N, C-alpha and C positions, 0 to 999 in steps of 0.2 A: 469627482470631484475632485475641482485642485487647491480649492482654499476649506479648510479646515476651520481655521478661526472665529471662535463662535459657537459654531455648530454641535448639537446637543445629541451625541450617541449614546445609544443602548448600546453594549456589546452581553450577550447573552451565554455563557457560561466563562468561569472561572479556569478552562485546562490554557494548556500549553501558547497556543494560536491567540485566546482572549484577551490572556496575561500579554504575550506581547504588543498586539493588537493595540489594549489599554495604552502602553507606554507611550507609543510612537503619536496615537492621535494626541495626547495631551499635551506630548513634547511641540506637537505644530497646533498646539493654540483650540482644540475641540476640549469640550464640556463633558466627561466617560463619563458616564451609570454603568459602574459593571454586574452583573445581576446571576445568582447563580441557585440553584438549590439546594443547594449543604447547608450545611449549620455552618456556623462561625468556627467550629471546635476543628471542624475538619479544612477548614482553609485557614488557617494561623499564618501558615509557610507564603501561602500564595499575596494573603495579604502581607506581607512584610518585604515580600518583593519588590510591592506599590509603593511602602508607605510614603516614600517620599511624593509621591503623584497627587494629585489634588483630583482624587477621583474620587465619586459615592459607590457604595456600596449597596445591593440589595439582596439581602443572601432568605436561603429556606424557600422560597418560591419565585413565581414569575407572576405580580399585580398586576393588570392592564391600565393600573394606573400610570405606572411609568412610560406607556406610550404618549401623556400628554403634553408632556415635554421632552416630545422624542424627534429630530430631524430624520436620523435617518438609525435603523436599527440591523447592527451586526449579528451575524449568527458564527460560533464556533466551530468546528469539525462536530458530527453528531448530533446535534440540536435537531429536529426535523422539522419539515417546515410544515408538519402537521398538528403543532404545539400549541394553544388556544393563542399566547402573544402575539406570535408570527399571525398567523389565520387573521386574526384582530389589527394588526397594520398592515396585514395586506388590504383590506377592507379598508381602512382607513387611509390608502394610497401612500404610505410612509417606505419608502422605496427600502429595500434588502441591500447589504454588501457581506462580507468577510475578509480575514486579512487577506487570502491571494488574490482577490480583485483589488481591492487598492493598493497593494502592490505593484500590481499590472498596470495601474493608471499614472504612476508616478518614476517606474523604475526607467532608467536612462540608458540602458545598454538592452545588445538581443538575448531573448530569454529561449530556452529550452522547454517545454512542457511534458509530461510521461506520466498519464495512465493506464489503467487494464484493471480488469479484477484478480488478477496473478499476477508477479512476478514485477512488479513493478517498484520495489525495493530494490531489487537486484541489480537491475536496471539502469535506476539511474543511478545505483551508488557507482556501479562500471562507466556510464557517463560521466558521472562528478572526477573521476579519478582518470579521465583522458579530458577531459577539461583543467584540472589543474596541470596535465600532464604536457596542457598545449600555451595553458594560459597563465600557470604560476597562482601568485596571491588575488589574480584578478579575475579567477573564477572561482564564483557562490552555488555552493549546493543549500537547497535546504527546502523547505512547503513542506508537504505531510511528512517527512522524513528531519528528524537532525534541528534545527533551528527554523523561525519560520524567517522567510527573508528578510521580510518586515525589519525587521532588528537591524540591519543592515543597508538598509535601500539609499540611506542618507549619503552612505560614501561612496556608492558605486559612482560611476565615470561611462561616459560613453562606450569606451572601449574594451570595456568589463566582457561579461558573461555568465548568466547568472539561470541554473540549472532545477527546476523545482519537480516533484515527484509532487500530482495534485490528484484528490480523491472525487467519487461521486458527491460526496457531498457538497465541497470547493464548488466543484465547475455547475450544480445551482442557481447560486449566484452569480457566476461570472459572464461577463458582456465582452471582453477582449482574451482574442488570443496568444498563444506564444507563436514565435517566428518557427520553430522548429514545435512542430507538437504530434503525436505517437499515442495511437491506443493499440495498446499491445493483444489485447484479446478483452473479448466480452462473455464470462460467460454466470452463470447465476449467483450471484452473490448480493449482500442487503438488501435484499425483497421486504425482511420485515424492516427497512424505512422506506422505500422507494416503493413498495405495496408489488407492481407488475417489472416483471423483462423491461417491457415496452419503456416505462417511465424511465428504469435503469438505465437502459441505452439511451435516453435521448437527454440523459443528464452526461453521460457520458463524452456524446457527438457532441457537446456543447466548445469542445477544444479544438476542434476544427471549425466550429460555424463564424469566427471573427480573423479566420487569417486575411487575408490577401494572394495577388499574383505574384508578389518576391517571395512568398513564405512557403515552408517545404510539409508535407507529413507523413507519417510513417505508421504502414497498419498494418498488423499481426497476418501474412495470406492463411496459417492455417486453422485462424477465427472465424467463423463462418460470419459470426453477427459483426465483430469487427471487419473483415474485407468485404461486409456489404455497404457500408458506409464510404465506398471510395468516391462514389458520385456527387458527395460533400467535397471534397478537395478540389480550393479553390488552389492554392499551385502547385507545387511539382511534388509527387507521390513516389514514394518509396516505400519498398514490402524487404518480410523477412520469411524464413523456411525453413525447414528439413527435404531434404530434397531438392532436383532441377527447378529452376525458375525461368515461369514458364518467357518465351519469346515475348518481346515486347514487353517487359517490366523492369524495370531497376532496380536495384534491394542488392540483399543478403541470400547466399544459400552453404547450403551442405552438398559437396561431389566427391565421393569419391574418397571419404575422409578426411577432404578439404575446405571450408569456410574459403569464400567467396565472395565480390564484388562485382556487382557489373553496373553501369550507370551508361544509356547509350553503349555507343560504342566502345569504351573502355572495360575489359576485365582485369580483373586484379586479385593473387593468392594473397588471402591472407594471414590464418594459423593453421596447424595441423590440429585438429580436433582434440589427439593422444594428448596435447599441449594442453588443451582448458581442464583442470584442475575444481572445477565445481561436477559434482553428481545429478545425472538425469537429464532425460530431452527437455524435459522445461525449464531448465540452465542453461543446457545449446541453444534452446532457441534465446532466451536472455540474452546472451554473448551475442547472437547475431541482430539484434535489437540495438544493439548497444550501437554497434558495429555502422549498423542502417545509421541511424539517429549520430553519431559521431560526424559518418558522412555526408548526412544532410544539412550539418552544422558547420563545416569544411574545416573540420580537427585534421592535423597532416596524420599519415599512416603511423607513422614512429610514435606518434602520444598514445591513438591505439593502442596499437600492440602493446605498449609497455604498461598500457594500463588491464588488462586481462591475461598477459602473463605473471602469475604467482599469485591472481587474486582468488584465493582461499572463500569467498563466499561472505554473508554479513551475519551476525550475532541474529541467532533466533531466528535464522531459516539454514536446516540443514545441519546444523551447527556442531560437529564431537566435542564433547565435553569430557568425558574418559573412555578408558576398559578398563574392565574389572574385572577379572578370572574369565578372562576371553569373550566379554562380550560387551560390547562398541553401545555407548550407548549415546543418543542423538537428539538435541534440543532444534523441532521443528514450528517452535510456537506460534509463529506469525501465522503458520496456516490456519488461518479462523474461517476453515469455511471447505467442506467436504471437497471440493473439488482440489483446493489443492493438498489433503491429505493425499488422495489421491493418485496427487501428481509427485510425492515425498514416498510411498508405498512404494511406485514403479521405477525408483531409484533404485534400489535396493534390488541382491541377489541373494541374498543370503537371507535365514530363516528370521520373521521379523517377530517380536511383542509389542502391539498397538497402544498408547495410551490414546484414548478418543473420549470429548464432549467437551465441556466448557457451554455457554452458553448456545443456545440453535436461534438462528438470525433466517428460519423460516426457508430454511433453504431443503430440496430431497436429498435422501442417503442412500437412497439402491444402486448408483452405480458404485458408488466407493464399496461397501459393505459385500457386491456381487465378487467386484476384484479381491476386497479383501478376505473370503470365503475361497478362492484359489493361491494367497499368495502369501496368507499371515497364518503364523500360529497360534498365537495370544493375543485374545485385544482382552484392555482393560478399560471399564469407562467407568467414566467421573464426570461429575456435576448436574447442571440441569437438566445436559441435551441425554442422559444415561438411557432414560427410558424412554425415549423416543427414538434413540440408535438398537436399541433393545427389539423392541414392535418392529423398530424399521425390518432387521434379519429372520425375526419369526415369518414378517409377512412375505418375505421371498422362498418359506416352504423349503429348505436347501435341506436335502432328508439327512444327510451326514457332512453339517461342518466340518474343517478340516481346523478349524479353530477351533477354542476352548471361550469360553465370556461371562468374566466374573463384574463385578463389581464394586467401586470404593465409595465415602465421604466426599472426597473432595482428592487433589492430586498431591497432595502429600501422603495418602493412603494406597495411591493408584503405584506410586513410584515403589515403595514396598510390595505392593501386591506383584510387578511386575520384576522385583528382584528374586520375589519366589520360583518364578516358573523360567525364570529366561538360563540359557545352559551358555557353555564355550561354543565360540563360532554364531552365537542369535547376533541382533542386532534389537538392542530398545528402542524405540520412536515414539521420541513425543509428537503431533503430529493433530493437533484435538479435532481441526473443522470446526470448531466452533466458537465464539469471541471468549474474553478471558471475565466478563463483566457479573463472572455468576461470584467472582470469589478472591479476583484480581482488578487493581487499578487499570490495568493494558496488557497486552500481550509481551510487553517488555520486560513487565515485574511479575510475569508466570513462568516466562523463560530462565530467568535472574534465581527463582523459587526453587526449581525446577535443577538448575548447578547446583544449588546450594544441598538439597536432598541428596542429589545421586553424591557429590563428593561425600559427605557422609557415610554412605553406605562403604560398608570393612567386610 
């Protein structure tokens, strides 16, 4: 849609994405209603941020009558398609959209979109650093991280570039693909929202489906499901992997301790693995992905190398909080699926005290707990998922598990329990495997509270 003047738009969800979209649509003449299940007292700050805009608020519920005066229904991230008001809108033929779709409809410049079950925040941040090195102030980075880019689209020019992290939730409504589209990996995640792996994969696949021959796609070679989508690529295909790249494929790979890039007949050495400051093979894959994406976007080599050298990661992703009496405390609050926690555990050789829990996303815990039984000394469970995780351990039938298992009411108590058992030389790792919504607003708030409580230890 190119003309929003006079359009009646209902936005579900008054979080970051919904607020940004409400502001932009109002500035472009739309008549906006913003609906949220939370009460007015919980949304005081949100309402104050939009106090100068003629927005109608509907709080505490999503009444179906709102659809009687709605031309377009926009969903914030996390709002499920199974919500009664969304299902009713579909039945009535009311089109669905979201902030990323509307951004893609009006953005004047080239775009890079990055999705995946894990690693997309680190990879997007790295690609964003590359873009900043190459484009300076003409590079915009956001989407599912940072600011929604709809906030800046009116100031963008044709020769700028926009880098977006895109979630499966956003992709469900999108009918425009970025010029460079990357799927890092696809593993079980958000099954509480999508229901099945097939539906989840279909949502991720949409990032490729609307590309043209002049576009480029980057798929993780190590991810069976992501790599199975290579026949869906309409333009140039690039990949990335640890180990030698097969003949006939273009992309990045690790060989003999050195990261390489191959593009048809061109071979280019990139950087020694030992110069990468991030822990774990999963982060090595993120770096390889960033190089492949940056190359597909046409970034100069110097811009890419400058972004990777000295990069120590993003907040809440294997973030070192402090060292106290020989114990190193790491914040990996962004790990909201067991598969992410598994990657974090494998990043350490030291003895581990692992904090697991939060809210379960209907995902399997067996593989993680099997590896935990081999590599972790102590496990502290907290939050809603604690019971399910403990039952998973019991179902594995481990005769002599090498780890102790304790339960805490919440994360603060879990920090105290971890401090009691940790010894000099240990790593205490918050890598929950579940979402934060049983106790916190989001994974960022959970990570911030973890930092505070660790800093209070003496």
